[in-house]
C-alpha positions as CSV (number, residue, x, y, z in Angstrom):
1,M,130.4,127.0,107.1
2,T,129.0,127.8,103.0
3,Q,130.3,125.7,100.1
4,R,131.4,127.3,97.2
5,N,128.3,127.5,94.5
6,A,129.5,125.9,91.9
7,R,126.7,126.2,89.6
8,L,126.4,130.2,89.5
9,A,130.4,130.0,88.7
10,A,129.7,127.4,86.0
11,L,126.7,129.5,84.3
12,M,128.9,133.2,84.8
13,Q,131.8,131.2,82.7
14,E,129.0,129.8,80.1
15,A,127.6,133.6,80.1
16,D,130.9,135.1,80.0
17,F,129.9,137.1,83.2
18,S,132.8,138.8,85.2
19,H,131.4,140.0,88.5
20,K,130.7,143.7,88.0
21,S,128.9,142.6,84.7
22,L,126.4,140.3,86.2
23,A,126.3,143.1,89.2
24,R,124.8,145.5,86.4
25,A,122.7,143.0,84.9
26,V,121.3,141.8,87.9
27,V,120.1,145.7,89.0
28,A,118.7,145.7,85.6
29,A,116.8,142.6,85.9
30,A,115.3,144.0,89.3
31,A,114.3,147.0,87.5
32,L,112.4,145.2,85.1
33,A,110.5,143.6,87.7
34,G,109.8,147.3,89.1
35,E,112.3,146.6,92.2
36,D,114.9,149.3,93.0
37,T,118.0,147.2,94.6
38,T,121.9,147.6,95.1
39,C,124.5,145.3,93.4
40,D,128.4,145.4,93.1
41,H,131.0,143.0,92.3
42,T,131.2,142.5,96.0
43,Y,127.5,140.8,96.2
44,V,128.9,138.2,93.5
45,T,131.8,137.2,95.4
46,R,129.7,136.2,98.3
47,W,127.3,134.7,96.3
48,L,130.5,132.5,94.5
49,K,131.6,131.6,98.0
50,G,127.9,130.2,99.0
51,S,125.9,133.0,100.5
52,I,122.3,133.1,99.8
53,P,120.6,136.6,99.6
54,R,117.3,137.5,100.7
55,G,114.1,138.3,99.4
56,N,113.7,138.3,95.2
57,M,117.2,138.4,94.4
58,P,118.2,135.2,93.9
59,Q,115.4,135.4,90.9
60,F,116.7,138.4,89.7
61,I,120.1,136.7,89.4
62,A,118.6,133.6,87.5
63,D,116.5,136.1,85.1
64,A,119.9,138.0,84.5
65,I,122.0,135.0,83.4
66,G,119.2,133.5,81.6
67,R,118.5,136.6,79.3
68,K,122.1,136.4,78.7
69,L,122.0,132.9,77.7
70,G,118.4,132.9,76.0
71,R,117.1,130.6,78.2
72,R,114.8,130.7,81.4
73,L,116.6,129.7,84.7
74,T,115.6,128.9,88.2
75,I,116.8,129.4,91.5
76,D,117.7,125.9,91.5
77,D,119.7,126.3,88.5
78,I,122.0,128.6,89.7
79,G,122.8,126.7,92.9
80,M,120.3,128.8,95.6
81,G,117.3,127.0,95.7
82,D,117.4,126.9,99.3
83,A,116.4,130.5,99.4
84,A,113.0,129.8,99.3
85,V,113.3,127.9,102.6
86,S,115.3,130.6,104.1
87,A,113.4,133.4,103.1
88,I,110.0,131.7,103.3
89,K,106.7,133.4,104.3
90,P,104.4,131.5,106.8
91,D,101.3,132.2,104.2
92,L,103.3,130.8,101.4
93,G,100.6,128.5,99.2
94,L,97.5,130.0,101.4
95,D,96.2,132.3,98.7
96,F,94.5,131.6,95.4
97,A,96.5,133.3,93.3
98,D,95.4,136.1,90.4
99,R,97.2,134.5,87.6
100,P,98.5,130.4,86.4
101,E,102.3,131.4,86.7
102,A,102.0,132.8,90.3
103,A,100.6,129.6,91.0
104,V,103.5,127.4,89.5
105,K,106.0,129.4,91.3
106,T,104.2,128.9,94.4
107,V,104.0,125.1,94.2
108,A,107.8,125.2,93.2
109,D,108.5,127.1,96.4
110,L,106.1,124.7,98.3
111,W,107.9,121.6,96.8
112,R,111.5,122.7,97.9
113,A,110.2,123.9,101.0
114,D,108.4,120.7,101.7
115,L,111.9,118.7,100.6
116,A,113.4,121.1,103.1
117,E,111.3,120.0,105.7
118,A,110.2,123.6,106.6
119,E,108.6,123.7,109.9
120,A,106.7,126.7,109.3
121,L,104.9,125.0,106.6
122,V,104.5,121.3,107.0
123,R,103.7,120.7,110.7
124,T,101.5,124.3,111.0
125,Q,97.7,124.1,111.3
126,P,95.2,124.6,108.5
127,D,93.8,128.2,108.1
128,S,90.1,127.9,107.7
129,A,89.8,131.4,106.2
130,A,92.3,130.0,103.4
131,W,89.7,127.2,102.7
132,N,86.7,129.4,102.5
133,T,88.5,132.2,100.3
134,A,89.8,129.6,97.9
135,A,86.5,128.1,97.5
136,L,84.9,131.1,96.7
137,R,87.2,132.5,94.3
138,W,87.2,129.3,92.5
139,L,83.4,129.2,92.3
140,V,83.2,132.7,91.1
141,A,86.1,133.2,89.4
142,P,86.1,134.1,85.5
143,P,88.4,131.6,83.4
144,D,91.8,132.1,82.7
145,G,93.4,133.2,79.5
146,A,95.6,131.1,77.1
147,L,98.4,128.8,78.9
148,T,100.3,128.9,76.0
149,Q,104.1,129.0,77.2
150,A,107.3,129.8,75.1
151,G,110.3,128.0,77.1
152,D,113.2,125.7,76.1
153,R,111.8,122.4,76.2
154,A,109.0,121.2,74.0
155,I,106.2,119.8,76.3
156,G,103.5,117.4,74.3
157,A,100.5,114.8,75.6
158,M,103.1,112.2,75.9
159,D,104.6,114.3,78.6
160,V,101.2,114.7,80.2
161,E,100.5,111.4,80.0
162,M,103.8,110.5,81.8
163,V,102.6,112.9,84.5
164,R,99.5,110.6,84.8
165,A,101.0,107.6,84.9
166,T,103.6,108.5,87.8
167,A,100.6,109.8,89.9
168,D,98.7,106.7,89.2
169,A,101.4,104.6,90.6
170,F,102.1,106.8,94.0
171,S,98.3,106.7,94.5
172,M,98.4,102.6,94.6
173,L,101.3,102.5,96.8
174,D,99.1,105.4,98.8
175,G,96.2,103.4,99.3
176,K,98.2,100.0,99.9
177,F,100.9,101.5,102.2
178,G,99.6,105.0,103.4
179,G,100.5,108.3,102.7
180,G,103.7,108.1,104.7
181,H,105.3,105.3,102.3
182,A,106.2,107.3,99.2
183,R,105.1,110.7,99.9
184,R,108.4,112.4,99.8
185,A,109.4,110.2,96.7
186,L,106.3,111.8,95.2
187,I,107.2,115.6,96.3
188,Q,110.7,114.9,94.8
189,Y,109.4,113.6,91.4
190,L,107.0,116.8,91.3
191,H,110.2,119.0,92.2
192,T,112.8,117.3,90.1
193,D,110.7,116.3,86.9
194,V,107.7,118.3,86.9
195,R,108.3,121.6,87.5
196,P,111.0,122.0,84.6
197,M,107.8,120.9,82.3
198,L,106.0,123.7,83.9
199,D,108.7,126.1,82.6
200,G,109.0,124.6,79.0
201,R,107.1,125.1,75.7
202,Y,103.6,124.2,74.8
203,S,100.1,125.2,73.3
204,D,97.4,126.7,75.3
205,A,95.6,122.7,74.7
206,V,98.5,121.1,76.0
207,G,98.6,123.4,78.8
208,K,95.5,123.0,80.0
209,Q,96.1,118.9,80.0
210,L,99.5,119.7,81.7
211,Y,98.0,121.9,84.4
212,S,94.9,119.5,85.1
213,A,97.5,116.5,85.5
214,V,99.8,118.7,87.9
215,A,96.5,119.7,89.9
216,E,95.8,115.8,90.1
217,A,99.4,115.0,91.6
218,L,98.9,117.7,93.8
219,L,95.7,116.5,95.2
220,L,97.4,113.5,95.9
221,A,100.3,115.0,97.4
222,G,97.9,116.8,99.6
223,W,95.9,113.5,100.7
224,M,99.4,111.9,101.1
225,S,100.4,115.0,103.5
226,Y,96.8,114.7,105.2
227,D,97.2,111.1,105.7
228,S,100.6,111.8,107.5
229,C,99.1,114.3,109.7
230,L,101.3,117.4,107.8
231,H,98.0,119.7,108.1
232,G,99.7,122.4,107.1
233,I,101.4,121.5,103.7
234,A,98.6,119.2,102.9
235,Q,96.2,122.5,103.0
236,R,98.8,124.0,100.9
237,Y,98.6,121.3,98.0
238,F,95.0,121.2,98.0
239,L,94.5,124.8,97.8
240,Q,96.8,125.2,95.0
241,A,95.9,122.4,93.4
242,L,92.6,124.0,92.7
243,R,94.1,126.6,91.4
244,M,95.4,125.1,88.8
245,T,92.1,123.1,88.1
246,Q,90.9,126.9,87.6
247,A,93.5,127.4,84.8
248,A,93.2,124.2,83.3
249,G,89.4,124.7,83.3
250,D,88.8,121.4,85.0
251,R,85.6,121.9,87.0
252,R,85.1,118.5,88.0
253,L,88.2,117.7,89.0
254,G,87.7,121.2,91.0
255,G,85.0,119.9,92.9
256,S,87.1,116.7,93.8
257,I,89.9,118.8,95.6
258,L,87.4,120.6,97.6
259,S,85.8,117.4,98.8
260,A,89.3,116.4,99.9
261,M,89.5,119.8,101.7
262,S,86.1,118.8,103.4
263,H,87.3,115.3,104.2
264,Q,90.5,117.0,105.8
265,A,88.2,119.8,107.5
266,T,86.0,116.7,109.3
267,F,88.8,115.1,110.4
268,M,90.2,118.5,111.8
269,G,87.0,119.3,113.7
270,R,86.4,122.1,111.6
271,Y,82.8,120.6,110.5
272,E,81.1,124.1,109.6
273,D,83.6,124.6,107.2
274,A,83.6,120.8,106.2
275,A,80.3,121.0,105.2
276,T,80.5,124.6,103.1
277,L,83.4,123.0,101.3
278,A,81.6,119.5,100.1
279,R,78.5,121.9,99.4
280,A,80.9,124.1,97.1
281,A,82.4,120.8,95.6
282,Y,78.8,120.1,94.7
283,T,77.7,122.9,93.1
284,G,81.0,124.2,91.3
285,P,81.0,121.6,88.5
286,G,77.9,122.7,87.3
287,A,76.2,120.4,84.4
288,S,79.4,118.6,83.8
289,L,79.0,116.8,87.5
290,G,78.8,113.2,87.0
291,P,76.5,110.9,89.3
292,T,79.6,109.3,91.3
293,M,81.4,112.4,91.9
294,A,77.8,113.9,93.0
295,A,77.8,110.9,95.4
296,Q,80.9,111.4,96.9
297,F,80.4,115.0,97.5
298,R,77.2,114.4,99.1
299,A,78.7,111.8,101.1
300,M,81.3,114.0,102.6
301,E,78.7,116.6,103.7
302,A,76.9,114.1,105.3
303,R,80.3,113.1,107.2
304,A,80.6,116.6,108.3
305,L,76.8,116.9,109.3
306,A,76.9,113.6,111.4
307,R,79.7,115.2,113.4
308,L,77.7,118.5,114.0
309,G,74.6,116.3,115.2
310,D,72.2,117.0,112.0
311,E,70.7,113.6,111.9
312,R,68.2,114.8,109.4
313,G,70.7,116.8,107.3
314,C,73.1,113.7,107.6
315,D,70.0,111.6,106.3
316,L,69.2,113.5,103.4
317,A,72.5,113.6,102.0
318,L,73.4,110.1,102.1
319,V,70.0,109.3,100.7
320,E,70.7,111.7,97.6
321,A,74.4,110.1,97.5
322,E,73.2,106.5,97.3
323,R,70.4,108.0,94.3
324,Q,73.5,109.5,92.2
325,L,75.6,106.4,92.9
326,S,72.8,104.4,91.4
327,Q,72.6,106.2,88.3
328,R,76.3,106.0,87.4
329,T,77.2,104.2,84.2
330,A,80.9,103.1,82.6
331,D,81.5,106.5,81.4
332,S,79.7,108.7,83.2
333,D,82.6,110.3,85.5
334,P,86.4,110.6,85.2
335,P,88.7,107.8,85.8
336,Y,89.7,109.0,89.0
337,I,86.7,108.8,91.0
338,A,86.0,105.4,89.8
339,Y,87.1,103.8,93.1
340,F,84.2,105.4,94.8
341,D,81.6,102.4,94.7
342,E,79.1,100.9,96.7
343,I,81.8,99.7,99.2
344,E,83.1,103.0,99.6
345,L,79.6,104.8,100.3
346,A,78.7,101.9,102.7
347,A,81.9,102.7,104.6
348,E,80.8,106.4,104.6
349,I,77.4,105.4,105.9
350,G,79.2,103.3,108.5
351,H,81.1,106.4,109.8
352,C,78.2,108.7,109.7
353,F,75.8,106.4,111.9
354,R,78.6,105.8,114.4
355,D,79.1,109.6,114.7
356,L,75.3,110.0,115.4
357,G,75.3,107.3,118.0
358,R,73.3,104.9,115.9
359,S,75.5,102.0,116.3
360,A,73.0,99.5,115.0
361,E,72.4,101.1,111.9
362,A,76.2,101.5,111.6
363,T,76.9,97.6,111.9
364,E,74.2,97.2,109.5
365,R,74.6,99.4,106.7
366,G,78.4,100.0,107.4
367,A,79.0,95.8,106.8
368,G,79.4,95.9,103.3
369,S,82.7,97.8,104.1
370,I,84.5,95.4,106.1
371,F,87.7,94.4,104.1
372,G,86.3,96.0,101.1
373,N,87.5,94.8,97.9
374,G,91.2,94.5,98.8
375,M,92.6,97.1,96.2
376,N,92.6,99.6,98.9
377,T,94.3,98.7,102.4
378,R,93.6,101.8,103.9
379,S,90.1,102.2,103.4
380,D,89.4,98.6,104.2
381,F,91.4,99.6,107.8
382,F,89.4,102.6,108.4
383,A,85.9,100.8,107.4
384,T,86.9,97.8,109.7
385,M,87.8,100.1,112.8
386,V,84.7,102.1,112.4
387,Q,82.8,98.8,112.2
388,A,84.5,97.5,115.4
389,E,83.8,100.7,117.0
390,A,80.2,100.8,116.2
391,Y,79.6,96.7,117.5
392,I,81.2,97.6,121.3
393,N,79.0,100.9,121.3
394,Q,76.2,99.1,121.0
395,G,77.7,96.4,123.6
396,E,78.5,93.7,121.5
397,I,82.0,93.7,122.9
398,G,83.2,90.0,121.5
399,R,82.1,91.0,118.1
400,G,83.7,94.0,118.2
401,F,87.0,93.4,119.6
402,E,87.4,90.7,116.9
403,I,86.6,92.9,114.0
404,A,89.1,95.2,115.6
405,L,91.9,92.8,115.6
406,S,91.3,92.2,112.0
407,A,91.7,96.0,111.2
408,L,94.9,96.0,112.8
409,S,96.2,93.0,111.0
410,L,95.3,95.1,107.9
411,G,97.2,98.1,109.5
412,E,100.3,96.0,109.7
413,S,101.2,97.3,106.2
414,L,100.0,100.9,106.6
415,K,102.5,103.8,107.4
416,S,99.7,106.3,108.3
417,A,99.1,108.7,111.0
418,R,95.6,108.7,110.3
419,G,95.4,105.2,110.9
420,L,97.3,105.6,114.7
421,Q,94.2,108.1,115.4
422,Y,91.7,105.6,114.3
423,V,93.3,103.1,116.7
424,R,93.2,105.9,119.6
425,E,89.6,106.6,119.2
426,F,88.8,102.8,119.4
427,Q,90.7,103.0,122.6
428,G,89.1,105.9,123.6
429,R,85.6,104.2,123.3
430,V,86.4,100.9,125.7
431,T,84.9,102.0,128.7
432,D,85.9,100.8,132.3
433,G,83.3,98.2,132.3
434,M,84.4,96.6,129.2
435,R,87.9,96.8,130.7
436,R,87.3,94.1,133.5
437,A,85.2,91.9,131.2
438,A,87.5,88.5,130.1
439,E,87.1,89.3,126.0
440,F,88.9,92.6,126.7
441,R,91.6,90.8,128.5
442,D,92.1,88.4,125.5
443,F,92.0,91.0,123.2
444,T,94.6,92.9,124.6
445,E,97.0,90.0,124.6
446,R,96.3,89.4,120.9
447,A,96.4,93.0,120.1
448,R,100.0,93.9,121.4
449,R,101.1,91.9,118.5
450,F,100.2,94.7,116.2
451,R,102.5,97.9,115.3
452,L,99.5,100.4,115.3
453,W,98.2,99.1,118.7
454,Q,101.8,99.2,120.1
455,E,102.3,102.9,118.7
456,A,99.1,103.9,119.9
457,G,99.8,102.9,123.3
458,I,98.1,100.0,125.4
459,A,94.6,100.9,126.6
C-alpha cells in the first residue's frame, strides 16, 4: 500500500501550486524537454497519495516545481526517488555519455538503485562490449567544455577536499576489512552528500577538481563492489568514473580506472579484455604517466597474459614493470597510487608465476609479499594465499599448509567475497594424494577454526 507523498505536498504548498496549475506546469516542463505528455489534476491527486509515475515524468514534476521556486530540485526532493528503481533499465550505467551532465544523472540513478538493491544492476555479469567501447571512447574523445555550474549551493575547494578525505577514510576501511564491510555506507554518503554537490554552483576549475574527486570515489565504490563480487554494479561504477575523468581532464586517474577494469576482467575470466584494458591504461595518459602507474598497469597486463598462457608476453611486461618502478620518486605519481610498491609488485609476480605453473619462481619472487607491510590486510591475505598454493603445487605441502593457515588468520577480519574465492581455489588445488597425507589432516583440523575456510566448505 502506498503512503502519502508529504514531500511533494510541502513543495506544492511552498510554490503555491494547485492540482490543476501543477499539471499545466508539468506539461510545459515536458514540452521544454521535447516530450509531449498528458497530465491533469487527477494525476496530481494520485502522486500525492504516493503513486510514482513512469518514465521521465518524475523529473518533469521536479523541473516544474523547481522552476516556480527558483531552485533546482531532484526526484528525491519531491519524494519520488524510487522511480529510478521501479523504471530502471538493465543497461543503466553501461554507456560512456556524450555530456558530463548525463554522467551525473547516471551516477545518481546508480547510487539510488544500488541502495534499493536493484537486482538487474547489482548482481548481473559484466558486459565485455561496454568495457571495450568505454576504453575506446576515452582514448579518442575530444575534451569536454567548461564544467561551470549555476546551482544554488556554492561549492569550493574545501568541499572537494571533504570528498577526497572521506573517500580516503573508506579506502582504509576497504583495505583493512574488505569491500563488504562499508560498501553500502560509501554509497549512502555519495548519494546523500556528494550528489547535491554536483548540482551546486562552481567554477570550471572547481568543477574539474570535483569531478576528479568524485571519479576517485566511484573508483573505490567499484573496487568495493568488485571485492563483494557484485560485478554488474562494480563495472558500472568503473565506467562512470572513467567518464568523469574525461570531463575533469584527469588522464592519469582514467588510466587507473582502466587498470581496475582489467583486474576485474581477469578475475572474471575475460583475459583478452583484461589485457586490452591494461594496455589502454598504459597508453591513454601519454606523457603524464608516472613510473609507479606505468609499473602497475604493466603488472595488470602481465596478470592477464599469464592466465592466457603467454609466458613471453608476461615476462616482458613484468620486466618493464620492475624497470618502471625502479624509476619512481617521491613526487613522480599522484598520491592514490602510492600503495603500489615493491611488495605489491612481488605479489603480482607471485600471481603470474603461479598461473604459469612456475611454482618455484612464484615462491622465490613472491616471497617478499607475504604479510606485506601490514597496511592492507586484504592484499596481504591474497599474496599469502597465492604463496601457499605455489608451495603445494611444487610438492612442499607442509610449508604450503602452514602458510595457508597464516592467510586464513589474516582473513578473519575480512568481509570479502574475493577472499572466499581464493580459499576455494586453494581447496581445488589440493590433490587426492595430498589429502591422504598426515600434514593435510593436521591442517584441516586447524583450518576449521577459521571463518573463510568454513564458508568455503570443508575440502
